[in-house]
C-alpha positions, 0 to 999 in steps of 0.5 A: 500499499502507498503511504500518503502524507495524510490518512487514507479514507477507508473507502479509498484504501485498496488493501483494506477494501480487498481485505474486507471483501475476503473477510466477507467470503470467510464469514459467509461460509462460516455462517453456513457451518454454523447451521449445517454442522449442528443439523448434520450432527442432529440428522445423523445422531438425534442428540443435542449432547453430541452436538455440544460435545463436538462444539466443546472439543473443537473449542478446547482445541482452539483454546489450547492453541491460543498462546502459540498462535500469538507467538506465531502471529508476532514472529511471522508475516501475518498475511502469509499466516492468514492465507495458510490458515484459510487453505487449511480450512479449505481442506478440512472442511472439504474433507467432511462432505467427501467422507459423507459421500464416500464413507457414510455418516462418519460422525467420529471423524468430525472430532479430529477435523473440527478440532483441527479446524478450530486451531486454524481458526484461532491462528487466523483470528489472532493474525487478522486482529493483529493485521488491522493496524497494519492496514489502517491509521490508528484513528481509523481502527474503531471504524475499520473494526465496525465495518469488519464486524458489520460485514460478518453480521451481514454474512450471518444474515445471508448464510444461515438463511441460505444454509437452512434452505440448502439443508432443507432441500439437499441436506447439510453436507452441500452447505459445508461444501460451500463453506469449504469453497469460501475459504479458498476464495478468502485466501485468493483474496488475501494473496492480493493485499500488502501490510504495512511493514512492522517497525518491530518484529518479535525476537525469536527467544525461548517459547515460554517467555514469549507465551507469558509476555502477552499475559503479563501485558493483559493482566497488568492493564486494569481495563483489559484485565477486568474485561478479560475476567468478565469474558470468562463466565460470559463465554462459558454461558455463551458457547453452547447458546447456538446449539440450544437455540437450534435444538429448541426450535427443532425438537421442542417447537417442531420447526424445520431446517429452513425455519431454523436457518431463516430465524438465525439469519434474521437474528443476525440483523441484530449484529448488523445494527450493533456494527452500525451504532457501536462507535456512537454508543462508545462516544456517548457512554464510554466503553464500559457502560456500552459493553455492560449494557449490551450484555444486560440486554442479552441476559434479559432477552435469553431468560425471556426465551426460556420462560416464554414457550414461543418461536418469537421469543427465541427470535428476539433472544437471538437477535439481542444476543447477536447484538450484544456480542458484536457490540462487545467484540467491536469495542474489546478488539478496538480497546486492545489494538489502541492500547497495545504496542503493535509488536505485542498485539498478536500475543496480547490478542492470543492471550485474551482469547486464551483466557476468555475462551478457556471456559467456553468448551466446558460450558457448551458441554454443560449447557447441552448435557443439561438440555438433554436431561431436563430440557432447553427452557431451564438452562436458558433461563439460568443462562440469562439470570447469570448474564445479569449477575456477570453485569452487576459484577462489571459495575464494580470494576474499572469498566464502569468508568465512562472513558476507559479507552485511553492507555493506563 
């Protein structure tokens, strides 16, 4: 990218525009699997616990690779790293339909394939987040993240709808094949961009000191420490929610695959709304109150879905949850990218993901196992109440301040 004397507007920043388009393709494909993979397992086994187990195993693999992903992202060319991860996901997701078409319903194969794909996704996400400041100017970071998250959200509107329709017509396997193809297109797009040279590249020291550097910075910055600690219970409660929503709609409310995809697609409009309004909310309320308020709304809506036995209640809960998750993701990513030195950004991002994702796999197993034993409505209500408890705790931390964006 040619550096000009003044900031280049995002609409004229070629590298960011291509990067943005590549991420749109990847998000569209991922949204296919978000619906198609649980439906594939449900069609093959009829078990919500099996759905949760695969989600938990994949999540645990991603967590285990977290800190190493940060070291790799800080030591190596981030563009090449993202291309390699997309190529790996093309192969791994592409193997699912090949196995289903040639060997039958080999559900056991999903465990290693999705675990490996989760590792590739973790490395990709860390490198992607660390690459944003090398594509745009510092004062454009929040706007860039909002555009990226808005595009992800748009993909998650179109993807579930298309996946639900395709699954209803042909079954979930073709939807996963589409997902695999989008990773190949994303890799091709990333080959066309250039990142600004880094002023400092992480030295190749012993692995363990590199691993703990990100944790030390994360834990030594009060606002980053507070948000990371609060994200742990949030992720515990959140990771299995999509499985619960899908099982609730299919099993308890008797809806078909097309309705499941359509409902999750419409719910993703909440994420698009969050991408549009989050920068203004942060300016008006400050990062902490906006972040906590979004999750308070999530808690109330999820509890209502458990208490009210109706498709509309699930739709509202999923929409509000999509809004809160997206607003929080934009804000937390922008905060990290603003206060973290560029040469540490991969390790700090990875440390953040490691800590806050660490409870997610267990949470997915607990939620889906509970739903299999006592039904979905009780666990949903409990999740909503616990979200409200987490928000109440958050107001006793540094996040309650109106302007926590400035470096400490």
